[in-house]
N, CA, C, O and the ligand as a Tripos MOL2 file, in Angstrom:
@<TRIPOS>MOLECULE
protein
  249   247    63     0     0
PROTEIN
NO_CHARGES

@<TRIPOS>ATOM
      1 N         -96.6950  -73.2840   57.7910 N.3       1 MET1
      2 CA        -95.5250  -73.5640   56.9540 C.3       1 MET1
      3 C         -94.4400  -74.2540   57.7870 C.2       1 MET1
      4 O         -94.0920  -73.8110   58.8820 O.2       1 MET1
      5 N         -93.9340  -75.3200   57.2460 N.am      2 ALA2
      6 CA        -92.9200  -76.0680   57.9790 C.3       2 ALA2
      7 C         -91.5180  -75.6080   57.5950 C.2       2 ALA2
      8 O         -91.0980  -75.6810   56.4400 O.2       2 ALA2
      9 N         -90.8420  -75.1480   58.5840 N.am      3 GLU3
     10 CA        -89.4530  -74.7560   58.3390 C.3       3 GLU3
     11 C         -88.5310  -75.7810   58.9710 C.2       3 GLU3
     12 O         -88.6120  -76.0610   60.1670 O.2       3 GLU3
     13 N         -87.6560  -76.3340   58.1510 N.am      4 LYS4
     14 CA        -86.6810  -77.2840   58.6550 C.3       4 LYS4
     15 C         -85.2920  -76.7590   58.3540 C.2       4 LYS4
     16 O         -85.1100  -75.8270   57.5700 O.2       4 LYS4
     17 N         -84.3180  -77.3810   58.9970 N.am      5 ALA5
     18 CA        -82.9520  -76.9420   58.7700 C.3       5 ALA5
     19 C         -82.1100  -78.0840   58.2200 C.2       5 ALA5
     20 O         -82.2090  -79.2240   58.6730 O.2       5 ALA5
     21 N         -81.2960  -77.7640   57.2570 N.am      6 CYS6
     22 CA        -80.3980  -78.7500   56.6690 C.3       6 CYS6
     23 C         -79.3130  -79.1380   57.6760 C.2       6 CYS6
     24 O         -78.6540  -78.2760   58.2570 O.2       6 CYS6
     25 N         -79.1410  -80.4400   57.8720 N.am      7 LYS7
     26 CA        -78.1350  -80.8890   58.8380 C.3       7 LYS7
     27 C         -76.7170  -80.7120   58.3210 C.2       7 LYS7
     28 O         -75.7590  -80.7300   59.0920 O.2       7 LYS7
     29 N         -76.5940  -80.5450   57.0480 N.am      8 ASN8
     30 CA        -75.2640  -80.4000   56.4550 C.3       8 ASN8
     31 C         -74.7660  -78.9540   56.4800 C.2       8 ASN8
     32 O         -73.6500  -78.6800   56.9210 O.2       8 ASN8
     33 N         -75.6100  -78.0310   55.9990 N.am      9 CYS9
     34 CA        -75.1400  -76.6480   55.8690 C.3       9 CYS9
     35 C         -75.9410  -75.6410   56.6880 C.2       9 CYS9
     36 O         -75.6700  -74.4420   56.6280 O.2       9 CYS9
     37 N         -76.9360  -76.1210   57.4610 N.am     10 ASN10
     38 CA        -77.7380  -75.2630   58.3410 C.3      10 ASN10
     39 C         -78.7710  -74.3910   57.6190 C.2      10 ASN10
     40 O         -79.4520  -73.5970   58.2680 O.2      10 ASN10
     41 N         -78.9000  -74.5130   56.3460 N.am     11 ARG11
     42 CA        -79.8490  -73.7280   55.5930 C.3      11 ARG11
     43 C         -81.2760  -74.0090   56.0550 C.2      11 ARG11
     44 O         -81.6440  -75.1670   56.2520 O.2      11 ARG11
     45 N         -82.0830  -72.9620   56.2300 N.am     12 ILE12
     46 CA        -83.4960  -73.1440   56.5330 C.3      12 ILE12
     47 C         -84.2320  -73.4810   55.2410 C.2      12 ILE12
     48 O         -84.1290  -72.7680   54.2430 O.2      12 ILE12
     49 N         -84.9700  -74.5760   55.2840 N.am     13 VAL13
     50 CA        -85.6770  -75.0600   54.1010 C.3      13 VAL13
     51 C         -87.1770  -75.0030   54.3820 C.2      13 VAL13
     52 O         -87.6560  -75.5970   55.3470 O.2      13 VAL13
     53 N         -87.9130  -74.2850   53.5360 N.am     14 GLU14
     54 CA        -89.3550  -74.1440   53.7310 C.3      14 GLU14
     55 C         -90.1060  -74.9790   52.7020 C.2      14 GLU14
     56 O         -89.9290  -74.8240   51.4940 O.2      14 GLU14
     57 N         -90.9580  -75.8740   53.2240 N.am     15 ASP15
     58 CA        -91.8210  -76.6660   52.3450 C.3      15 ASP15
     59 C         -91.0770  -77.3680   51.2190 C.2      15 ASP15
     60 O         -91.5060  -77.3400   50.0660 O.2      15 ASP15
     61 N         -89.9810  -77.9860   51.5570 N.am     16 ALA16
     62 CA        -89.2330  -78.7480   50.5640 C.3      16 ALA16
     63 C         -88.6240  -79.9590   51.2660 C.2      16 ALA16
     64 O         -88.4960  -79.9820   52.4910 O.2      16 ALA16
     65 N         -88.2590  -80.9430   50.4900 N.am     17 THR17
     66 CA        -87.7070  -82.1550   51.0860 C.3      17 THR17
     67 C         -86.2030  -82.2470   50.9190 C.2      17 THR17
     68 O         -85.5720  -83.1710   51.4310 O.2      17 THR17
     69 N         -85.6310  -81.2950   50.2070 N.am     18 GLU18
     70 CA        -84.1780  -81.2870   50.1320 C.3      18 GLU18
     71 C         -83.6550  -79.8560   50.1930 C.2      18 GLU18
     72 O         -84.3590  -78.8980   49.8750 O.2      18 GLU18
     73 N         -82.4240  -79.7460   50.6020 N.am     19 CYS19
     74 CA        -81.7860  -78.4490   50.7360 C.3      19 CYS19
     75 C         -81.4720  -77.8740   49.3430 C.2      19 CYS19
     76 O         -80.8830  -78.5560   48.5040 O.2      19 CYS19
     77 N         -81.8750  -76.6090   49.1070 N.am     20 PRO20
     78 CA        -81.6120  -76.0160   47.7860 C.3      20 PRO20
     79 C         -80.1330  -75.6920   47.5650 C.2      20 PRO20
     80 O         -79.6990  -75.4690   46.4350 O.2      20 PRO20
     81 N         -79.3810  -75.6690   48.6380 N.am     21 VAL21
     82 CA        -77.9620  -75.3010   48.5270 C.3      21 VAL21
     83 C         -77.0920  -76.5190   48.2510 C.2      21 VAL21
     84 O         -76.3300  -76.5440   47.2840 O.2      21 VAL21
     85 N         -77.2120  -77.5310   49.1090 N.am     22 CYS22
     86 CA        -76.2900  -78.6620   48.9910 C.3      22 CYS22
     87 C         -76.9830  -79.9530   48.5590 C.2      22 CYS22
     88 O         -76.3510  -81.0050   48.4620 O.2      22 CYS22
     89 N         -78.3170  -79.8590   48.2940 N.am     23 LYS23
     90 CA        -79.0920  -81.0180   47.8150 C.3      23 LYS23
     91 C         -79.1530  -82.1810   48.8000 C.2      23 LYS23
     92 O         -79.4550  -83.3180   48.4350 O.2      23 LYS23
     93 N         -78.8600  -81.8650   50.0490 N.am     24 ASN24
     94 CA        -78.9730  -82.8590   51.0980 C.3      24 ASN24
     95 C         -80.4550  -83.0230   51.4510 C.2      24 ASN24
     96 O         -81.1840  -82.0320   51.4950 O.2      24 ASN24
     97 N         -80.9100  -84.2450   51.7010 N.am     25 ASN25
     98 CA        -82.3110  -84.4110   52.1150 C.3      25 ASN25
     99 C         -82.4290  -84.8080   53.5790 C.2      25 ASN25
    100 O         -83.4810  -85.2700   54.0210 O.2      25 ASN25
    101 N         -81.3730  -84.6310   54.3120 N.am     26 ASP26
    102 CA        -81.3960  -84.9120   55.7420 C.3      26 ASP26
    103 C         -81.6990  -83.6100   56.4870 C.2      26 ASP26
    104 O         -80.7940  -82.8870   56.9030 O.2      26 ASP26
    105 N         -83.0030  -83.3310   56.6440 N.am     27 LEU27
    106 CA        -83.4490  -82.0850   57.2610 C.3      27 LEU27
    107 C         -83.9220  -82.3390   58.6780 C.2      27 LEU27
    108 O         -84.4110  -83.4250   58.9910 O.2      27 LEU27
    109 N         -83.7780  -81.3460   59.5270 N.am     28 SER28
    110 CA        -84.1330  -81.5060   60.9290 C.3      28 SER28
    111 C         -85.2090  -80.5200   61.3570 C.2      28 SER28
    112 O         -85.1850  -79.3490   60.9780 O.2      28 SER28
    113 N         -86.1690  -81.0230   62.1690 N.am     29 ASP29
    114 CA        -87.1700  -80.1450   62.7770 C.3      29 ASP29
    115 C         -86.6080  -79.4640   64.0060 C.2      29 ASP29
    116 O         -87.1610  -78.4830   64.5030 O.2      29 ASP29
    117 N         -85.5120  -79.9950   64.4840 N.am     30 SER30
    118 CA        -84.9780  -79.5430   65.7600 C.3      30 SER30
    119 C         -83.7880  -78.6220   65.5500 C.2      30 SER30
    120 O         -82.6380  -79.0580   65.4970 O.2      30 SER30
    121 N         -84.0960  -77.3350   65.4330 N.am     31 TRP31
    122 CA        -83.0310  -76.3570   65.2340 C.3      31 TRP31
    123 C         -83.3510  -75.1130   66.0410 C.2      31 TRP31
    124 O         -84.4940  -74.9000   66.4440 O.2      31 TRP31
    125 N         -82.3500  -74.3060   66.2710 N.am     32 SER32
    126 CA        -82.5820  -73.0810   67.0250 C.3      32 SER32
    127 C         -81.7010  -71.9560   66.5140 C.2      32 SER32
    128 O         -80.6350  -72.1830   65.9400 O.2      32 SER32
    129 N         -82.1670  -70.7520   66.7330 N.am     33 GLY33
    130 CA        -81.4290  -69.5780   66.2820 C.3      33 GLY33
    131 C         -81.6140  -69.3930   64.7910 C.2      33 GLY33
    132 O         -81.6200  -70.3610   64.0310 O.2      33 GLY33
    133 N         -81.7640  -68.1590   64.3810 N.am     34 LEU34
    134 CA        -81.9790  -67.8990   62.9570 C.3      34 LEU34
    135 C         -81.1240  -66.7130   62.5480 C.2      34 LEU34
    136 O         -81.1290  -65.6730   63.2060 O.2      34 LEU34
    137 N         -80.3990  -66.8780   61.4710 N.am     35 VAL35
    138 CA        -79.5870  -65.7820   60.9630 C.3      35 VAL35
    139 C         -79.8390  -65.6430   59.4700 C.2      35 VAL35
    140 O         -79.9120  -66.6330   58.7420 O.2      35 VAL35
    141 N         -79.9700  -64.3950   59.0250 N.am     36 VAL36
    142 CA        -80.1580  -64.1500   57.5970 C.3      36 VAL36
    143 C         -78.8490  -63.5890   57.0400 C.2      36 VAL36
    144 O         -78.3560  -62.5520   57.4830 O.2      36 VAL36
    145 N         -78.3140  -64.2930   56.0760 N.am     37 ILE37
    146 CA        -77.0520  -63.8770   55.4650 C.3      37 ILE37
    147 C         -77.3400  -63.2260   54.1140 C.2      37 ILE37
    148 O         -77.8860  -63.8520   53.2050 O.2      37 ILE37
    149 N         -76.9610  -61.9600   54.0080 N.am     38 TYR38
    150 CA        -77.1530  -61.2580   52.7320 C.3      38 TYR38
    151 C         -75.8820  -61.2800   51.8940 C.2      38 TYR38
    152 O         -75.9130  -61.4460   50.6750 O.2      38 TYR38
    153 N         -74.7740  -61.1080   52.5860 N.am     39 ASP39
    154 CA        -73.4940  -61.0360   51.8790 C.3      39 ASP39
    155 C         -72.4670  -61.9320   52.5830 C.2      39 ASP39
    156 O         -71.7430  -61.4810   53.4700 O.2      39 ASP39
    157 N         -72.4140  -63.1920   52.1800 N.am     40 PRO40
    158 CA        -71.5620  -64.1620   52.8690 C.3      40 PRO40
    159 C         -70.0990  -63.7530   52.9180 C.2      40 PRO40
    160 O         -69.3850  -64.0960   53.8600 O.2      40 PRO40
    161 N         -69.6580  -63.0280   51.9160 N.am     41 GLU41
    162 CA        -68.2390  -62.6680   51.8870 C.3      41 GLU41
    163 C         -67.9080  -61.5560   52.8550 C.2      41 GLU41
    164 O         -66.7390  -61.2930   53.1350 O.2      41 GLU41
    165 N         -68.9430  -60.8970   53.3690 N.am     42 ASP42
    166 CA        -68.7160  -59.8060   54.3050 C.3      42 ASP42
    167 C         -69.3740  -60.0840   55.6530 C.2      42 ASP42
    168 O         -69.7310  -59.1580   56.3800 O.2      42 ASP42
    169 N         -69.5320  -61.3650   55.9800 N.am     43 SER43
    170 CA        -70.2030  -61.7400   57.2180 C.3      43 SER43
    171 C         -69.3430  -62.6760   58.0560 C.2      43 SER43
    172 O         -68.9480  -63.7520   57.6080 O.2      43 SER43
    173 N         -69.0630  -62.2440   59.2750 N.am     44 GLN44
    174 CA        -68.2720  -63.0980   60.1720 C.3      44 GLN44
    175 C         -69.0560  -64.3410   60.5790 C.2      44 GLN44
    176 O         -68.4890  -65.4190   60.7570 O.2      44 GLN44
    177 N         -70.3780  -64.1710   60.7230 N.am     45 ILE45
    178 CA        -71.2160  -65.3220   61.0980 C.3      45 ILE45
    179 C         -71.1940  -66.3670   59.9860 C.2      45 ILE45
    180 O         -71.0480  -67.5620   60.2410 O.2      45 ILE45
    181 N         -71.3410  -65.8970   58.7540 N.am     46 ALA46
    182 CA        -71.3220  -66.8060   57.6090 C.3      46 ALA46
    183 C         -70.0090  -67.5710   57.5520 C.2      46 ALA46
    184 O         -69.9810  -68.7730   57.2870 O.2      46 ALA46
    185 N         -68.9370  -66.8590   57.8020 N.am     47 GLU47
    186 CA        -67.6270  -67.5000   57.7770 C.3      47 GLU47
    187 C         -67.5210  -68.5530   58.8850 C.2      47 GLU47
    188 O         -66.9780  -69.6400   58.6920 O.2      47 GLU47
    189 N         -68.0580  -68.1890   60.0460 N.am     48 LYS48
    190 CA        -67.9750  -69.0690   61.2100 C.3      48 LYS48
    191 C         -68.7290  -70.3790   60.9850 C.2      48 LYS48
    192 O         -68.2450  -71.4460   61.3610 O.2      48 LYS48
    193 N         -69.9080  -70.2990   60.3730 N.am     49 ILE49
    194 CA        -70.6620  -71.5310   60.1520 C.3      49 ILE49
    195 C         -70.4990  -72.0730   58.7380 C.2      49 ILE49
    196 O         -71.2060  -72.9990   58.3410 O.2      49 ILE49
    197 N         -69.5810  -71.5050   57.9870 N.am     50 GLY50
    198 CA        -69.2070  -72.0830   56.7080 C.3      50 GLY50
    199 C         -70.2160  -71.8940   55.5850 C.2      50 GLY50
    200 O         -70.4610  -72.8120   54.8020 O.2      50 GLY50
    201 N         -70.7980  -70.7070   55.5100 N.am     51 ILE51
    202 CA        -71.8350  -70.4280   54.5130 C.3      51 ILE51
    203 C         -71.2750  -69.5750   53.3860 C.2      51 ILE51
    204 O         -70.5510  -68.6100   53.6300 O.2      51 ILE51
    205 N         -71.6100  -69.9300   52.1550 N.am     52 ASN52
    206 CA        -71.2220  -69.0420   51.0640 C.3      52 ASN52
    207 C         -72.3570  -68.7590   50.0950 C.2      52 ASN52
    208 O         -72.1260  -68.2990   48.9770 O.2      52 ASN52
    209 N         -73.5830  -69.0320   50.5240 N.am     53 THR53
    210 CA        -74.7590  -68.7120   49.7230 C.3      53 THR53
    211 C         -75.7140  -67.8700   50.5730 C.2      53 THR53
    212 O         -76.0200  -68.2640   51.6990 O.2      53 THR53
    213 N         -76.1940  -66.7310   50.0770 N.am     54 PRO54
    214 CA        -77.1190  -65.9110   50.8580 C.3      54 PRO54
    215 C         -78.4040  -66.6540   51.1840 C.2      54 PRO54
    216 O         -78.8480  -67.4970   50.4040 O.2      54 PRO54
    217 N         -79.0040  -66.3510   52.3270 N.am     55 GLY55
    218 CA        -80.2660  -66.9790   52.7070 C.3      55 GLY55
    219 C         -80.4190  -67.0360   54.2080 C.2      55 GLY55
    220 O         -79.6640  -66.4090   54.9500 O.2      55 GLY55
    221 N         -81.4200  -67.8070   54.6510 N.am     56 LYS56
    222 CA        -81.6880  -67.9610   56.0810 C.3      56 LYS56
    223 C         -81.0470  -69.2450   56.5830 C.2      56 LYS56
    224 O         -81.1340  -70.2920   55.9420 O.2      56 LYS56
    225 N         -80.4080  -69.1480   57.7270 N.am     57 TYR57
    226 CA        -79.7160  -70.3040   58.2910 C.3      57 TYR57
    227 C         -79.9990  -70.4430   59.7740 C.2      57 TYR57
    228 O         -80.2140  -69.4510   60.4710 O.2      57 TYR57
    229 N         -79.9990  -71.6670   60.2480 N.am     58 ALA58
    230 CA        -80.1240  -71.9330   61.6740 C.3      58 ALA58
    231 C         -78.7370  -71.8260   62.3090 C.2      58 ALA58
    232 O         -77.7280  -72.1590   61.6870 O.2      58 ALA58
    233 N         -78.7060  -71.3620   63.5390 N.am     59 ILE59
    234 CA        -77.4380  -71.3100   64.2620 C.3      59 ILE59
    235 C         -77.0430  -72.7210   64.7100 C.2      59 ILE59
    236 O         -75.8930  -73.1420   64.5820 O.2      59 ILE59
    237 N         -78.0390  -73.4300   65.2380 N.am     60 ARG60
    238 CA        -77.7710  -74.7860   65.7240 C.3      60 ARG60
    239 C         -78.7690  -75.7730   65.1310 C.2      60 ARG60
    240 O         -79.9690  -75.5030   65.0840 O.2      60 ARG60
    241 N         -78.2800  -76.8830   64.6920 N.am     61 VAL61
    242 CA        -79.1410  -77.9520   64.1790 C.3      61 VAL61
    243 C         -78.8060  -79.2250   64.9150 C.2      61 VAL61
    244 O         -77.6440  -79.6270   64.9830 O.2      61 VAL61
    245 N         -79.8320  -79.8690   65.4740 N.am     62 LYS62
    246 CA        -79.5890  -81.1400   66.1760 C.3      62 LYS62
    247 C         -79.8420  -82.3170   65.2340 C.2      62 LYS62
    248 O         -79.6920  -83.4710   65.6350 O.2      62 LYS62
    249 ZN        -77.7440  -77.9210   52.9310 Zn       63 ZN63
@<TRIPOS>BOND
     1     1     2 1
     2     2     3 1
     3     3     4 2
     4     3     5 am
     5     5     6 1
     6     6     7 1
     7     7     8 2
     8     7     9 am
     9     9    10 1
    10    10    11 1
    11    11    12 2
    12    11    13 am
    13    13    14 1
    14    14    15 1
    15    15    16 2
    16    15    17 am
    17    17    18 1
    18    18    19 1
    19    19    20 2
    20    19    21 am
    21    21    22 1
    22    22    23 1
    23    23    24 2
    24    23    25 am
    25    25    26 1
    26    26    27 1
    27    27    28 2
    28    27    29 am
    29    29    30 1
    30    30    31 1
    31    31    32 2
    32    31    33 am
    33    33    34 1
    34    34    35 1
    35    35    36 2
    36    35    37 am
    37    37    38 1
    38    38    39 1
    39    39    40 2
    40    39    41 am
    41    41    42 1
    42    42    43 1
    43    43    44 2
    44    43    45 am
    45    45    46 1
    46    46    47 1
    47    47    48 2
    48    47    49 am
    49    49    50 1
    50    50    51 1
    51    51    52 2
    52    51    53 am
    53    53    54 1
    54    54    55 1
    55    55    56 2
    56    55    57 am
    57    57    58 1
    58    58    59 1
    59    59    60 2
    60    59    61 am
    61    61    62 1
    62    62    63 1
    63    63    64 2
    64    63    65 am
    65    65    66 1
    66    66    67 1
    67    67    68 2
    68    67    69 am
    69    69    70 1
    70    70    71 1
    71    71    72 2
    72    71    73 am
    73    73    74 1
    74    74    75 1
    75    75    76 2
    76    75    77 am
    77    77    78 1
    78    78    79 1
    79    79    80 2
    80    79    81 am
    81    81    82 1
    82    82    83 1
    83    83    84 2
    84    83    85 am
    85    85    86 1
    86    86    87 1
    87    87    88 2
    88    87    89 am
    89    89    90 1
    90    90    91 1
    91    91    92 2
    92    91    93 am
    93    93    94 1
    94    94    95 1
    95    95    96 2
    96    95    97 am
    97    97    98 1
    98    98    99 1
    99    99   100 2
   100    99   101 am
   101   101   102 1
   102   102   103 1
   103   103   104 2
   104   103   105 am
   105   105   106 1
   106   106   107 1
   107   107   108 2
   108   107   109 am
   109   109   110 1
   110   110   111 1
   111   111   112 2
   112   111   113 am
   113   113   114 1
   114   114   115 1
   115   115   116 2
   116   115   117 am
   117   117   118 1
   118   118   119 1
   119   119   120 2
   120   119   121 am
   121   121   122 1
   122   122   123 1
   123   123   124 2
   124   123   125 am
   125   125   126 1
   126   126   127 1
   127   127   128 2
   128   127   129 am
   129   129   130 1
   130   130   131 1
   131   131   132 2
   132   131   133 am
   133   133   134 1
   134   134   135 1
   135   135   136 2
   136   135   137 am
   137   137   138 1
   138   138   139 1
   139   139   140 2
   140   139   141 am
   141   141   142 1
   142   142   143 1
   143   143   144 2
   144   143   145 am
   145   145   146 1
   146   146   147 1
   147   147   148 2
   148   147   149 am
   149   149   150 1
   150   150   151 1
   151   151   152 2
   152   151   153 am
   153   153   154 1
   154   154   155 1
   155   155   156 2
   156   155   157 am
   157   157   158 1
   158   158   159 1
   159   159   160 2
   160   159   161 am
   161   161   162 1
   162   162   163 1
   163   163   164 2
   164   163   165 am
   165   165   166 1
   166   166   167 1
   167   167   168 2
   168   167   169 am
   169   169   170 1
   170   170   171 1
   171   171   172 2
   172   171   173 am
   173   173   174 1
   174   174   175 1
   175   175   176 2
   176   175   177 am
   177   177   178 1
   178   178   179 1
   179   179   180 2
   180   179   181 am
   181   181   182 1
   182   182   183 1
   183   183   184 2
   184   183   185 am
   185   185   186 1
   186   186   187 1
   187   187   188 2
   188   187   189 am
   189   189   190 1
   190   190   191 1
   191   191   192 2
   192   191   193 am
   193   193   194 1
   194   194   195 1
   195   195   196 2
   196   195   197 am
   197   197   198 1
   198   198   199 1
   199   199   200 2
   200   199   201 am
   201   201   202 1
   202   202   203 1
   203   203   204 2
   204   203   205 am
   205   205   206 1
   206   206   207 1
   207   207   208 2
   208   207   209 am
   209   209   210 1
   210   210   211 1
   211   211   212 2
   212   211   213 am
   213   213   214 1
   214   214   215 1
   215   215   216 2
   216   215   217 am
   217   217   218 1
   218   218   219 1
   219   219   220 2
   220   219   221 am
   221   221   222 1
   222   222   223 1
   223   223   224 2
   224   223   225 am
   225   225   226 1
   226   226   227 1
   227   227   228 2
   228   227   229 am
   229   229   230 1
   230   230   231 1
   231   231   232 2
   232   231   233 am
   233   233   234 1
   234   234   235 1
   235   235   236 2
   236   235   237 am
   237   237   238 1
   238   238   239 1
   239   239   240 2
   240   239   241 am
   241   241   242 1
   242   242   243 1
   243   243   244 2
   244   243   245 am
   245   245   246 1
   246   246   247 1
   247   247   248 2
@<TRIPOS>SUBSTRUCTURE
     1 MET1         2 RESIDUE 1 A MET
     2 ALA2         6 RESIDUE 1 A ALA
     3 GLU3        10 RESIDUE 1 A GLU
     4 LYS4        14 RESIDUE 1 A LYS
     5 ALA5        18 RESIDUE 1 A ALA
     6 CYS6        22 RESIDUE 1 A CYS
     7 LYS7        26 RESIDUE 1 A LYS
     8 ASN8        30 RESIDUE 1 A ASN
     9 CYS9        34 RESIDUE 1 A CYS
    10 ASN10       38 RESIDUE 1 A ASN
    11 ARG11       42 RESIDUE 1 A ARG
    12 ILE12       46 RESIDUE 1 A ILE
    13 VAL13       50 RESIDUE 1 A VAL
    14 GLU14       54 RESIDUE 1 A GLU
    15 ASP15       58 RESIDUE 1 A ASP
    16 ALA16       62 RESIDUE 1 A ALA
    17 THR17       66 RESIDUE 1 A THR
    18 GLU18       70 RESIDUE 1 A GLU
    19 CYS19       74 RESIDUE 1 A CYS
    20 PRO20       78 RESIDUE 1 A PRO
    21 VAL21       82 RESIDUE 1 A VAL
    22 CYS22       86 RESIDUE 1 A CYS
    23 LYS23       90 RESIDUE 1 A LYS
    24 ASN24       94 RESIDUE 1 A ASN
    25 ASN25       98 RESIDUE 1 A ASN
    26 ASP26      102 RESIDUE 1 A ASP
    27 LEU27      106 RESIDUE 1 A LEU
    28 SER28      110 RESIDUE 1 A SER
    29 ASP29      114 RESIDUE 1 A ASP
    30 SER30      118 RESIDUE 1 A SER
    31 TRP31      122 RESIDUE 1 A TRP
    32 SER32      126 RESIDUE 1 A SER
    33 GLY33      130 RESIDUE 1 A GLY
    34 LEU34      134 RESIDUE 1 A LEU
    35 VAL35      138 RESIDUE 1 A VAL
    36 VAL36      142 RESIDUE 1 A VAL
    37 ILE37      146 RESIDUE 1 A ILE
    38 TYR38      150 RESIDUE 1 A TYR
    39 ASP39      154 RESIDUE 1 A ASP
    40 PRO40      158 RESIDUE 1 A PRO
    41 GLU41      162 RESIDUE 1 A GLU
    42 ASP42      166 RESIDUE 1 A ASP
    43 SER43      170 RESIDUE 1 A SER
    44 GLN44      174 RESIDUE 1 A GLN
    45 ILE45      178 RESIDUE 1 A ILE
    46 ALA46      182 RESIDUE 1 A ALA
    47 GLU47      186 RESIDUE 1 A GLU
    48 LYS48      190 RESIDUE 1 A LYS
    49 ILE49      194 RESIDUE 1 A ILE
    50 GLY50      198 RESIDUE 1 A GLY
    51 ILE51      202 RESIDUE 1 A ILE
    52 ASN52      206 RESIDUE 1 A ASN
    53 THR53      210 RESIDUE 1 A THR
    54 PRO54      214 RESIDUE 1 A PRO
    55 GLY55      218 RESIDUE 1 A GLY
    56 LYS56      222 RESIDUE 1 A LYS
    57 TYR57      226 RESIDUE 1 A TYR
    58 ALA58      230 RESIDUE 1 A ALA
    59 ILE59      234 RESIDUE 1 A ILE
    60 ARG60      238 RESIDUE 1 A ARG
    61 VAL61      242 RESIDUE 1 A VAL
    62 LYS62      246 RESIDUE 1 A LYS
    63 ZN63       249 GROUP 0 **** ****
């Protein structure tokens, strides 16, 4: 299974050609770190990387 990361919002995208969150199709194979956000409103990490939708996100996307 190919996991890529959205260059716009860092969302991990599995087997898709566009990001389900922001509809961006600029996905990267080159990412590192993985964080799962369950409750964006109660997560400092989510706030730090600008996430407001629950899901899996990369910490860094090149
Ligand atoms: Zn995105």
